[in-house]
All heavy atoms as an XYZ file, in Angstrom:
902
protein
N     158.966    127.613     98.254
C     158.620    126.942     99.460
C     157.234    127.156     99.759
O     156.523    126.106    100.230
C     159.432    127.527    100.555
C     159.958    126.885    101.701
S     160.643    125.234    101.259
C     160.855    124.764    102.930
N     156.608    128.349     99.641
C     155.235    128.635     99.920
C     154.285    127.888     98.876
O     153.173    127.437     99.317
C     155.078    130.067     99.906
C     153.735    130.514    100.540
O     153.188    129.786    101.410
O     153.205    131.594    100.088
N     154.693    127.698     97.737
C     154.029    126.990     96.675
C     153.819    125.536     96.972
O     152.785    124.915     96.884
C     154.577    127.282     95.286
C     153.762    126.605     94.173
C     152.365    127.248     94.012
C     154.665    126.801     92.918
N     154.896    124.996     97.459
C     154.915    123.557     97.852
C     153.996    123.279     98.954
O     153.309    122.307     98.995
C     156.348    123.076     98.117
C     157.197    122.972     96.890
C     158.680    122.572     97.230
O     158.864    122.091     98.334
O     159.419    122.683     96.424
N     153.913    124.141    100.031
C     153.075    123.985    101.214
C     151.689    124.103    100.718
O     150.789    123.294    101.212
C     153.337    125.031    102.129
N     151.307    125.034     99.777
C     149.997    125.185     99.233
C     149.485    123.950     98.457
O     148.410    123.493     98.513
C     149.792    126.391     98.374
N     150.453    123.371     97.733
C     150.059    122.091     96.894
C     149.932    121.071     97.887
O     148.832    120.208     97.770
C     151.347    121.824     95.926
C     151.432    122.852     94.877
C     151.196    120.429     95.417
C     152.556    122.670     93.960
N     150.744    120.975     98.913
C     150.638    119.753     99.896
C     149.227    120.034    100.653
O     148.473    118.981    100.846
C     151.760    119.815    100.944
C     151.816    118.761    101.904
C     151.997    117.295    101.220
O     152.744    117.379    100.280
O     151.625    116.307    101.842
N     148.870    121.222    101.022
C     147.625    121.525    101.726
C     146.446    121.068    100.828
O     145.424    120.399    101.337
C     147.599    122.938    102.192
C     146.406    123.223    102.906
C     146.393    124.663    103.425
C     145.047    125.017    104.199
N     145.004    126.376    104.539
N     146.540    121.434     99.569
C     145.417    121.157     98.597
C     145.260    119.695     98.484
O     144.135    119.128     98.401
C     145.714    121.809     97.309
C     144.538    121.562     96.153
C     143.248    122.299     96.641
N     142.235    122.183     95.688
C     141.040    122.069     95.888
N     140.575    122.273     97.086
N     140.201    121.899     94.926
N     146.298    118.970     98.298
C     146.346    117.490     98.186
C     145.711    116.776     99.331
O     144.912    115.912     99.278
C     147.756    116.890     97.879
C     148.334    117.058     96.471
C     149.712    116.601     96.453
C     147.408    116.455     95.555
N     146.025    117.334    100.558
C     145.383    116.761    101.827
C     143.870    117.046    101.828
O     143.138    116.119    102.304
C     146.114    117.392    103.071
C     147.407    116.877    103.388
C     148.098    117.697    104.507
C     147.446    115.470    103.689
N     143.503    118.280    101.354
C     142.024    118.522    101.347
C     141.318    117.591    100.325
O     140.212    117.135    100.682
C     141.848    119.942    100.869
C     142.153    121.031    101.931
C     142.060    122.353    101.456
O     141.983    122.698    100.209
N     142.007    123.386    102.349
N     141.945    117.378     99.185
C     141.389    116.420     98.247
C     141.240    115.014     98.747
O     140.292    114.346     98.486
C     142.175    116.487     96.869
C     142.091    117.693     95.947
C     143.034    117.703     94.923
C     140.658    117.856     95.559
N     142.241    114.550     99.494
C     142.222    113.145    100.029
C     141.149    113.254    101.132
O     140.506    112.196    101.158
C     143.619    112.873    100.705
C     144.624    112.520     99.607
O     144.238    112.157     98.474
N     145.845    112.610    100.010
N     141.008    114.129    101.923
C     139.897    114.268    102.862
C     138.485    114.262    102.137
O     137.640    113.527    102.769
C     140.085    115.564    103.732
C     140.554    115.418    105.166
C     140.514    116.627    105.793
O     139.382    117.234    106.047
O     141.557    117.101    106.206
N     138.366    115.004    101.198
C     137.154    114.925    100.452
C     136.846    113.585     99.885
O     135.637    113.111     99.963
C     137.220    116.050     99.399
C     135.931    116.402     98.624
C     134.891    116.996     99.611
C     136.255    117.227     97.470
N     137.844    112.987     99.357
C     137.584    111.614     98.841
C     137.201    110.578     99.915
O     136.335    109.739     99.668
C     139.009    111.201     98.147
C     138.758    109.991     97.306
O     137.690    109.872     96.688
O     139.595    109.116     97.168
N     137.824    110.684    101.182
C     137.387    109.823    102.253
C     136.023    110.126    102.693
O     135.235    109.196    102.947
C     138.380    110.104    103.379
C     139.772    109.508    103.218
C     140.731    109.759    104.395
O     140.199    110.111    105.535
O     141.900    109.697    104.225
N     135.606    111.432    102.740
C     134.244    111.625    103.096
C     133.260    111.102    102.035
O     132.080    110.645    102.440
C     133.954    113.255    103.097
C     134.647    113.865    104.393
C     134.434    115.277    104.271
C     133.848    113.460    105.653
N     133.587    111.160    100.838
C     132.746    110.667     99.629
C     132.550    109.042     99.837
O     131.501    108.538     99.817
C     133.327    111.032     98.322
C     132.426    110.539     97.228
C     133.162    110.924     95.917
N     134.457    110.345     95.786
C     134.756    109.131     95.251
N     133.806    108.308     94.870
N     135.952    108.794     95.041
N     133.740    108.545    100.071
C     133.629    107.100    100.291
C     132.859    106.633    101.529
O     132.250    105.670    101.548
C     135.047    106.431    100.421
C     135.931    106.555     99.138
C     137.311    106.051     99.369
C     135.283    105.535     97.978
N     133.006    107.352    102.567
C     132.255    107.217    103.822
C     130.798    107.263    103.550
O     129.978    106.536    104.012
C     132.619    108.167    104.867
C     132.067    107.800    106.261
N     132.346    106.701    106.909
C     131.169    108.626    107.063
C     131.688    106.662    108.129
N     130.987    107.883    108.139
N     130.422    108.351    102.704
C     129.018    108.594    102.390
C     128.423    107.438    101.609
O     127.286    106.966    101.797
C     128.770    109.825    101.645
O     129.230    110.916    102.459
N     129.151    106.930    100.607
C     128.817    105.740     99.837
C     128.529    104.529    100.761
O     127.615    103.804    100.596
C     129.792    105.390     98.785
C     129.727    106.433     97.536
C     130.817    106.688     96.799
C     128.670    106.851     97.040
C     130.889    107.450     95.749
C     128.531    107.751     96.037
C     129.766    108.013     95.310
O     129.597    108.855     94.245
N     129.436    104.234    101.623
C     129.421    103.165    102.581
C     128.097    103.242    103.391
O     127.266    102.323    103.535
C     130.562    103.113    103.515
C     130.560    102.058    104.546
C     131.108    100.772    104.033
O     131.742    100.778    103.027
O     130.787     99.703    104.604
N     127.812    104.479    103.946
C     126.620    104.652    104.682
C     125.314    104.519    103.886
O     124.345    103.879    104.257
C     126.550    105.965    105.369
C     127.504    106.180    106.635
O     127.820    105.151    107.096
N     127.857    107.287    106.990
N     125.290    104.998    102.728
C     124.172    104.839    101.721
C     123.952    103.259    101.412
O     122.796    102.872    101.413
C     124.317    105.545    100.484
N     125.062    102.605    101.334
C     124.917    101.163    100.995
C     124.338    100.433    102.152
O     123.436     99.600    102.009
C     126.282    100.680    100.630
C     126.357     99.237    100.316
C     127.783     98.631     99.947
C     127.929     97.214     99.730
N     129.266     96.904     99.570
N     124.767    100.701    103.432
C     124.239    100.106    104.572
C     122.735    100.516    104.774
O     121.921     99.563    105.103
C     125.110    100.549    105.763
C     126.523     99.967    105.840
C     127.190    100.656    107.021
C     126.625     98.423    105.898
N     122.417    101.663    104.543
C     120.962    102.106    104.592
C     120.088    101.280    103.641
O     119.007    100.816    104.011
C     120.935    103.543    104.438
C     119.582    104.075    104.526
C     118.794    104.216    105.756
C     118.868    104.427    103.288
C     117.463    104.692    105.737
C     117.515    104.864    103.384
C     116.884    105.041    104.554
O     115.672    105.447    104.545
N     120.495    101.214    102.435
C     119.809    100.638    101.418
C     119.649     99.032    101.767
O     118.478     98.438    101.517
C     120.377    100.688    100.073
C     120.304    102.030     99.451
C     120.894    102.031     98.069
C     120.852    103.538     97.480
N     121.587    103.523     96.132
N     120.640     98.435    102.310
C     120.527     96.980    102.708
C     119.567     96.956    103.859
O     118.730     96.028    103.874
C     121.899     96.515    103.159
C     122.880     96.269    102.032
C     124.299     95.874    102.426
O     124.589     95.956    103.677
N     125.016     95.526    101.505
N     119.680     97.875    104.809
C     118.705     97.757    105.859
C     117.179     97.930    105.454
O     116.371     97.168    105.850
C     119.124     98.850    106.936
C     118.264     98.917    108.177
C     118.708    100.108    109.055
C     117.732    100.283    110.248
N     118.257    101.359    111.020
N     116.979     98.883    104.677
C     115.550     99.089    104.159
C     115.128     97.970    103.327
O     113.990     97.634    103.346
C     115.580    100.445    103.352
C     115.715    101.638    104.156
S     114.705    101.804    105.616
C     113.099    102.031    104.895
N     116.007     97.260    102.523
C     115.652     96.131    101.675
C     115.278     95.080    102.578
O     114.214     94.427    102.294
C     116.750     95.723    100.726
C     116.364     94.614     99.855
C     117.499     94.122     98.951
C     117.163     93.086     98.125
N     116.022     92.229     98.204
N     115.953     94.744    103.664
C     115.566     93.738    104.582
C     114.290     94.014    105.201
O     113.407     93.144    105.368
C     116.647     93.533    105.717
C     117.816     92.692    105.363
C     118.712     92.339    106.448
N     119.028     93.504    107.447
C     120.250     94.207    107.212
N     120.994     93.801    106.215
N     120.517     95.211    108.048
N     114.052     95.264    105.641
C     112.794     95.646    106.220
C     111.633     95.424    105.318
O     110.584     94.971    105.720
C     112.864     97.110    106.749
C     111.673     97.602    107.549
C     111.386     97.295    108.840
C     110.434     98.089    106.961
N     110.163     97.741    109.243
C     109.650     98.372    108.095
C     110.021     98.492    105.706
C     108.356     98.875    108.059
C     108.872     99.207    105.696
C     107.979     99.351    106.697
N     111.793     95.993    103.958
C     110.739     95.778    103.039
C     110.526     94.354    102.712
O     109.269     93.985    102.584
C     111.023     96.577    101.768
C     110.862     98.118    101.992
O     110.127     98.552    102.724
N     111.776     98.943    101.319
N     111.538     93.548    102.586
C     111.261     92.158    102.133
C     110.591     91.446    103.256
O     109.921     90.525    103.065
C     112.654     91.525    101.730
C     113.226     91.996    100.553
O     112.483     92.651     99.763
O     114.388     91.694    100.369
N     110.777     91.877    104.564
C     110.180     91.090    105.742
C     108.621     91.350    105.584
O     107.910     90.573    106.144
C     110.885     91.589    106.955
C     110.266     90.882    108.166
C     111.173     91.239    109.349
C     111.354     92.715    109.585
N     111.960     93.037    111.054
N     108.287     92.572    105.135
C     106.893     92.890    105.082
C     106.065     92.524    103.810
O     104.844     92.826    103.683
C     106.689     94.346    105.358
C     107.111     94.798    106.808
N     108.317     94.996    107.175
C     106.278     94.911    107.930
C     108.323     95.318    108.454
N     107.096     95.187    108.968
N     106.691     91.859    102.953
C     105.985     91.371    101.634
C     105.267     90.107    102.038
O     105.754     89.118    102.638
C     106.960     91.113    100.552
C     107.677     92.292    100.079
C     106.260     90.288     99.472
C     108.622     92.085     99.006
N     103.999     90.102    101.804
C     103.134     88.975    102.102
C     103.216     87.998    100.900
O     102.961     88.424     99.679
C     101.671     89.358    102.245
C     101.395     90.241    103.422
C     100.007     90.620    103.498
C      99.898     91.532    104.877
N      98.608     92.168    105.003
N     103.458     86.698    101.105
C     103.563     85.779     99.944
C     102.191     85.524     99.376
O     101.186     85.350    100.188
C     104.189     84.563    100.693
C     103.897     84.659    102.154
C     103.854     86.123    102.491
N     102.082     85.477     98.132
C     100.855     85.123     97.493
C     101.134     84.132     96.499
O     102.042     84.093     95.727
C     100.274     86.481     96.781
C      99.927     87.515     97.623
C      99.240     88.655     96.901
N      98.972     89.793     97.755
C      99.518     90.879     97.676
N     100.387     91.221     96.676
N      99.172     91.843     98.474
N     100.221     83.146     96.485
C     100.492     81.888     95.526
C      99.220     81.844     94.617
O      98.114     82.003     94.929
C     100.472     80.668     96.253
C     101.643     80.593     97.439
N     102.864     80.487     96.931
C     101.709     80.814     98.751
C     103.675     80.640     98.079
N     102.912     80.778     99.164
N      99.510     81.910     93.304
C      98.492     81.825     92.307
C      98.850     80.653     91.388
O      99.960     80.243     91.134
C      98.671     83.157     91.417
C      98.233     84.318     92.101
C      99.198     85.286     92.642
C      96.923     84.774     92.226
C      98.868     86.302     93.322
C      96.533     85.895     92.892
C      97.609     86.648     93.434
N      97.669     80.011     91.083
C      97.693     78.898     90.163
C      97.066     79.218     88.801
O      96.154     79.999     88.803
C      96.984     77.659     90.718
C      97.558     77.307     92.147
C      98.840     76.539     92.082
O      99.101     76.007     91.097
O      99.686     76.713     92.965
N      97.561     78.611     87.685
C      96.859     78.854     86.439
C      95.488     78.390     86.599
O      95.093     77.373     87.157
C      97.635     78.047     85.489
C      99.103     77.933     86.189
C      98.746     77.906     87.563
N      94.511     79.121     85.875
C      93.142     78.821     85.906
C      92.315     80.002     86.220
O      92.827     81.085     86.457
N      90.967     79.830     86.168
C      90.155     81.095     86.401
C      90.158     81.556     87.851
O      90.140     80.797     88.788
C      88.697     80.443     86.014
C      88.831     79.018     86.231
C      90.231     78.704     85.989
N      90.411     82.811     88.002
C      90.374     83.439     89.232
C      89.468     84.868     89.049
O      89.560     85.247     87.861
C      91.617     83.694     89.812
C      92.527     82.417     89.999
C      93.565     82.513     90.866
O      93.657     83.454     91.736
N      94.468     81.526     90.881
N      88.998     85.464     90.093
C      88.238     86.546     89.803
C      88.829     87.845     90.252
O      89.370     88.045     91.458
C      86.861     86.367     90.638
C      86.034     85.293     90.082
C      84.815     84.997     90.823
N      84.037     86.230     90.941
C      83.013     86.331     91.789
N      82.760     85.387     92.525
N      82.368     87.526     91.901
N      88.870     88.728     89.352
C      89.246     90.200     89.680
C      88.245     91.123     89.159
O      87.322     90.666     88.351
C      90.571     90.435     88.957
C      91.812     89.776     89.644
C      92.477     90.304     90.649
C      92.481     88.753     89.255
N      93.457     89.581     91.087
C      93.491     88.598     90.241
C      92.417     87.716     88.237
C      94.425     87.481     90.160
C      93.213     86.626     88.245
C      94.256     86.577     89.249
N      88.200     92.381     89.468
C      87.206     93.245     88.923
C      87.157     93.158     87.406
O      86.154     93.485     86.834
C      87.648     94.554     89.450
C      88.384     94.298     90.720
C      89.068     92.952     90.463
N      88.303     93.001     86.783
C      88.271     93.177     85.352
C      88.028     91.644     84.846
O      88.235     91.459     83.620
N      87.787     90.608     85.647
C      87.653     89.281     85.292
C      88.785     88.842     84.322
O      88.665     88.615     83.202
C      86.292     89.051     84.523
C      85.093     89.255     85.400
C      83.857     89.103     84.568
C      85.192     88.329     86.645
N      89.906     88.524     85.134
C      91.122     88.014     84.390
C      91.366     86.598     84.911
O      90.820     86.197     85.971
C      92.369     88.859     84.747
C      92.402     90.208     84.195
C      91.961     91.335     84.796
C      92.859     90.329     82.836
C      91.997     92.619     84.168
C      92.888     91.665     82.258
C      92.490     92.697     82.838
N      92.055     85.902     84.017
C      92.327     84.511     84.388
C      93.933     84.318     84.429
O      94.590     84.896     83.495
C      91.720     83.598     83.336
C      92.061     82.167     83.481
C      91.438     81.371     82.324
O      91.305     81.878     81.361
O      91.199     80.184     82.539
N      94.556     83.633     85.379
C      95.907     83.407     85.432
C      96.263     82.385     84.276
O      95.749     81.266     84.422
C      96.229     82.910     86.772
C      97.793     82.480     86.780
C      96.010     83.899     87.875
N      97.147     82.686     83.395
C      97.497     81.808     82.383
C      98.726     81.135     82.783
O      98.810     79.750     82.623
C      97.832     82.563     81.038
C      98.409     81.667     79.990
C      96.657     83.318     80.619
N      99.822     81.772     83.311
C     101.016     81.025     83.870
C     101.701     81.991     84.824
O     101.492     83.179     85.009
C     101.902     80.661     82.670
C     102.554     81.806     82.140
C     103.506     81.412     80.942
N     103.970     82.527     80.176
C     105.143     83.097     80.506
N     105.982     82.671     81.316
N     105.450     84.199     79.768
N     102.423     81.260     85.728
C     103.141     81.980     86.796
C     104.664     81.620     86.540
O     104.968     80.465     86.527
C     102.698     81.568     88.179
C     103.559     82.163     89.181
C     101.322     81.664     88.408
N     105.453     82.713     86.331
C     106.856     82.408     86.120
C     107.654     82.114     87.455
O     107.080     82.493     88.446
C     107.587     83.676     85.309
O     107.473     84.782     86.242
C     106.830     84.039     84.170
N     108.882     81.629     87.388
C     109.543     81.260     88.657
C     109.974     82.573     89.443
O     110.240     82.502     90.717
C     110.725     80.589     88.149
C     110.510     80.057     86.719
C     109.481     81.078     86.225
N     110.092     83.651     88.771
C     110.538     84.866     89.487
C     109.377     85.722     89.963
O     109.505     86.949     90.328
C     111.356     85.794     88.514
C     112.602     84.948     88.257
C     112.917     84.401     86.967
C     113.592     84.754     89.210
C     114.040     83.694     86.681
C     114.783     84.029     88.867
C     114.986     83.523     87.657
O     116.054     82.825     87.350
N     108.174     85.242     89.820
C     106.928     85.978     90.390
C     106.102     86.693     89.393
O     105.141     87.357     89.837
N     106.375     86.811     88.064
C     105.587     87.503     87.176
C     104.394     86.599     86.850
O     104.485     85.366     86.798
C     106.500     87.768     85.927
N     103.318     87.179     86.677
C     102.077     86.452     86.301
C     101.449     86.892     84.935
O     101.368     88.060     84.763
C     100.965     86.667     87.452
C     101.591     86.092     88.789
C      99.658     85.958     87.150
C     100.680     86.329     89.963
N     101.188     86.022     84.047
C     100.560     86.285     82.836
C      99.094     86.257     83.069
O      98.521     85.054     83.440
C     101.084     85.368     81.735
C     100.518     85.803     80.421
C     101.049     84.992     79.293
O     102.062     84.090     79.533
O     100.684     85.111     78.113
N      98.241     87.295     82.799
C      96.845     87.239     82.932
C      96.220     87.464     81.542
O      96.754     87.993     80.627
C      96.459     88.475     83.829
C      96.882     88.498     85.155
C      96.572     89.842     85.882
C      96.462     87.372     85.945
N      95.015     86.780     81.407
C      94.222     86.905     80.134
C      92.843     87.421     80.533
O      92.276     86.740     81.414
C      94.303     85.580     79.418
C      93.458     85.595     78.196
C      93.364     84.234     77.482
N      92.794     83.285     78.273
C      93.164     82.005     78.380
N      94.157     81.583     77.648
N      92.613     81.179     79.218
N      92.337     88.250     79.882
C      90.892     88.690     80.085
C      90.002     87.460     79.668
O      90.380     86.614     78.849
C      90.610     89.874     79.234
N      88.917     87.267     80.343
C      87.995     86.174     80.138
C      87.416     86.200     78.681
O      87.133     85.138     78.220
C      86.870     86.137     81.150
C      87.321     85.748     82.560
C      86.073     85.648     83.439
C      87.996     84.403     82.507
N      87.314     87.365     78.077
C      86.868     87.295     76.607
C      87.979     86.896     75.631
O      87.915     86.712     74.526
C      86.397     88.725     76.225
C      87.260     89.759     76.503
O      88.552     89.597     76.612
N      86.896     91.073     76.294
N      89.351     86.744     76.257
C      90.396     86.192     75.534
C      91.073     87.190     74.694
O      92.085     86.891     73.897
N      90.753     88.396     74.604
C      91.475     89.441     73.783
C      92.623     89.966     74.323
O      93.521     90.196     73.529
C      90.410     90.587     73.532
C      89.146     90.202     72.779
C      88.138     91.501     72.691
O      88.627     92.587     72.909
O      87.037     91.119     72.309
N      92.754     90.132     75.560
C      93.892     90.784     76.288
C      94.732     89.874     77.085
O      94.273     89.065     77.749
C      93.472     91.913     77.121
C      92.635     92.970     76.349
C      94.602     92.610     77.773
C      91.945     94.028     77.300
N      96.135     89.892     76.730
C      97.014     89.090     77.616
C      98.011     90.085     78.103
O      98.635     90.854     77.372
C      97.660     87.949     76.759
C      97.236     86.642     76.893
C      98.027     85.684     76.246
C      97.513     84.160     76.381
N      98.315     83.245     75.647
N      98.276     90.051     79.381
C      99.360     91.018     79.983
C     100.126     90.276     80.956
O      99.771     89.260     81.536
C      98.615     92.188     80.744
C      97.616     91.773     81.694
C      97.993     93.147     79.638
C      96.990     92.815     82.527
N     101.417     90.691     81.085
C     102.357     90.100     82.091
C     102.471     91.187     83.215
O     102.914     92.273     82.911
C     103.636     89.872     81.422
C     104.625     88.968     82.168
C     104.091     87.587     82.385
C     105.954     88.902     81.435
N     102.223     90.814     84.413
C     102.299     91.782     85.559
C     103.211     91.154     86.657
O     103.394     90.050     86.701
C     100.840     92.073     86.035
C      99.971     92.717     84.980
C     100.211     90.793     86.503
N     103.585     92.129     87.557
C     104.296     91.772     88.732
C     103.503     91.061     89.630
O     102.432     91.594     89.920
C     104.937     93.036     89.227
C     105.880     92.794     90.452
O     105.853     91.536     91.019
N     106.610     93.810     90.884
N     103.784     89.947     90.142
C     102.997     89.154     91.134
C     102.620     89.825     92.394
O     101.695     89.611     93.051
N     103.457     90.679     92.774
C     103.393     91.591     94.011
C     102.093     92.531     93.910
O     101.630     92.969     95.002
C     104.538     92.268     94.549
C     105.630     91.365     94.892
N     105.627     90.509     95.935
C     106.899     91.101     94.347
C     106.621     89.839     96.058
N     107.346     90.140     95.111
N     101.828     92.810     92.614
C     100.797     93.864     92.355
C      99.409     93.121     92.223
O      98.436     93.902     92.076
C     101.080     94.624     91.217
C     102.477     95.281     91.255
C     102.562     96.456     92.160
N     101.765     97.542     91.611
C     101.485     98.577     92.228
N     102.204     98.957     93.256
N     100.672     99.496     91.787
N      99.237     91.899     92.240
C      97.990     91.155     91.886
C      97.417     90.648     93.251
O      98.092     90.221     93.996
C      98.306     90.058     90.953
C      96.948     89.230     90.689
C      98.939     90.510     89.624
N      96.103     90.914     93.319
C      95.438     90.386     94.408
C      94.125     89.599     94.073
O      93.542     89.911     93.066
C      94.947     91.604     95.287
C      95.998     92.373     95.916
C      95.471     93.428     96.765
C      96.584     94.324     97.251
N      96.065     95.522     98.099
N      93.824     88.677     94.759
C      92.598     87.790     94.534
C      91.336     88.734     94.773
O      91.436     89.662     95.615
C      92.478     86.652     95.345
C      93.333     85.496     94.891
O      93.437     85.274     93.657
N      93.977     84.746     95.681
N      90.319     88.484     93.931
C      89.110     89.285     94.171
C      88.091     88.258     94.693
O      87.706     87.347     94.086
C      88.728     89.886     92.938
C      87.248     90.509     93.112
C      87.018     91.617     93.812
C      86.230     90.021     92.312
C      85.915     92.183     93.897
C      84.899     90.535     92.477
C      84.801     91.762     93.286
O      83.585     92.311     93.490
N      87.733     88.407     95.915
C      86.819     87.365     96.671
C      85.421     87.795     96.776
O      84.503     87.026     97.073
C      87.271     87.011     98.050
C      88.701     86.527     98.061
C      89.821     87.145     98.476
C      89.137     85.209     97.493
N      90.881     86.321     98.281
C      90.526     85.078     97.682
C      88.481     84.146     96.906
C      91.279     84.069     97.408
C      89.278     82.992     96.614
C      90.598     83.037     96.824
N      85.110     89.103     96.482
C      83.754     89.586     96.694
C      82.846     89.413     95.461
O      83.132     88.657     94.590
N      81.626     89.870     95.681
C      80.610     89.709     94.654
C      80.718     90.846     93.571
O      81.776     91.379     93.273
N      79.661     91.120     92.953
C      79.640     92.199     91.981
C      79.882     93.516     92.487
O      79.369     93.905     93.487
C      78.275     92.191     91.150
C      77.996     90.876     90.503
C      78.142     93.287     90.222
C      76.646     90.617     90.015
N      80.781     94.261     91.976
C      81.104     95.666     92.511
C      80.250     96.623     91.854
O      79.996     96.748     90.605
C      82.531     96.048     91.988
C      83.539     95.018     92.693
C      82.885     97.400     92.413
C      85.011     95.239     92.194
N      79.564     97.414     92.661
C      78.771     98.587     92.241
C      79.566     99.828     91.870
O      80.082    100.433     92.901
C      77.642     98.860     93.197
C      76.645     99.919     92.759
O      76.773    100.352     91.612
N      75.715    100.264     93.690
N      79.865    100.052     90.767
C      80.796    101.128     90.371
C      79.918    102.518     90.224
O      80.550    103.503     89.987
C      81.491    100.913     89.181
C      82.418     99.668     89.422
C      83.434     99.638     88.202
N      84.178     98.468     88.372
C      85.338     98.391     88.921
N      85.791     99.388     89.559
N      86.052     97.166     89.034
N      78.580    102.504     90.367
C      77.889    103.781     90.304
C      77.994    104.416     91.645
O      77.880    103.870     92.795
C      76.310    103.436     90.058
C      76.197    102.744     88.746
O      77.026    102.948     87.907
N      75.201    101.843     88.646
N      78.122    105.734     91.590
C      78.237    106.563     92.735
C      76.878    106.924     93.245
O      75.947    107.285     92.594
C      78.945    107.799     92.473
C      80.472    107.510     92.096
C      81.250    108.728     92.177
C      82.658    108.344     91.609
N      83.647    108.904     92.150
N      76.665    106.789     94.535
C      75.307    107.109     95.153
C      75.415    108.457     95.674
O      76.437    108.839     96.204
C      75.046    106.002     96.224
C      74.932    104.700     95.638
O      74.332    104.541     94.619
N      75.122    103.675     96.457
N      74.198    109.137     95.667
C      74.145    110.505     96.216
C      73.480    110.398     97.644
O      72.557    109.675     97.907
C      73.309    111.269     95.331
C      73.266    112.795     95.833
C      72.373    113.544     94.755
C      72.294    114.986     95.305
N      71.340    115.673     94.273
N      74.208    110.934     98.653
C      73.704    110.894    100.036
C      73.384    112.274    100.411
O      74.101    113.304    100.350
C      74.880    110.358    100.882
C      74.353    110.468    102.375
C      75.410    108.987    100.508
N      72.019    112.516    100.838
C      71.615    113.663    101.203
C      71.645    113.822    102.802
O      71.048    112.939    103.359
C      70.167    113.998    100.798
C      69.635    115.258    101.209
C      70.159    113.856     99.220
N      72.249    114.832    103.289
C      72.338    114.992    104.731
C      71.297    116.043    105.142
O      71.287    117.107    104.687
C      73.771    115.460    105.239
C      74.948    114.461    104.864
C      76.211    115.026    105.110
C      74.714    113.086    105.477
N      70.421    115.748    106.107
C      69.370    116.655    106.516
C      69.961    117.479    107.624
O      70.576    116.985    108.471
C      68.201    115.828    106.953
N      69.572    118.782    107.681
C      70.034    119.592    108.754
C      68.990    119.495    109.882
O      67.769    119.386    109.633
C      69.863    121.035    108.377
C      71.030    121.397    107.411
O      72.019    120.787    107.331
N      70.723    122.427    106.490
N      69.442    119.298    111.230
C      68.527    119.229    112.330
C      68.131    120.571    112.997
O      68.945    121.465    112.948
C      69.229    118.326    113.314
C      69.372    116.929    112.745
C      69.852    115.942    113.767
O      69.210    115.803    114.808
O      70.884    115.414    113.508
């Protein structure tokens, strides 16, 4: 009799644990959906067309795939890479000075 009660109690504990696990999965799923909606709302749309565009490495857009991947080619034509379109930004500035300048601060 005592053994059967212990077995029954253990089965109830296992069922409770399983319900908690399923509840945790459900909450995690809802949280991921909520975060995905928030992140997707903050993505800025960028449109690229094939042709010369300026980046610090001087790349040219070769083609844009329907799913947002962009194929870039270096202007010297040696390198071709396929990148995520969300990671690419237009470069609108002039020549970038990559040399570091030394600034001397005088004591007053």
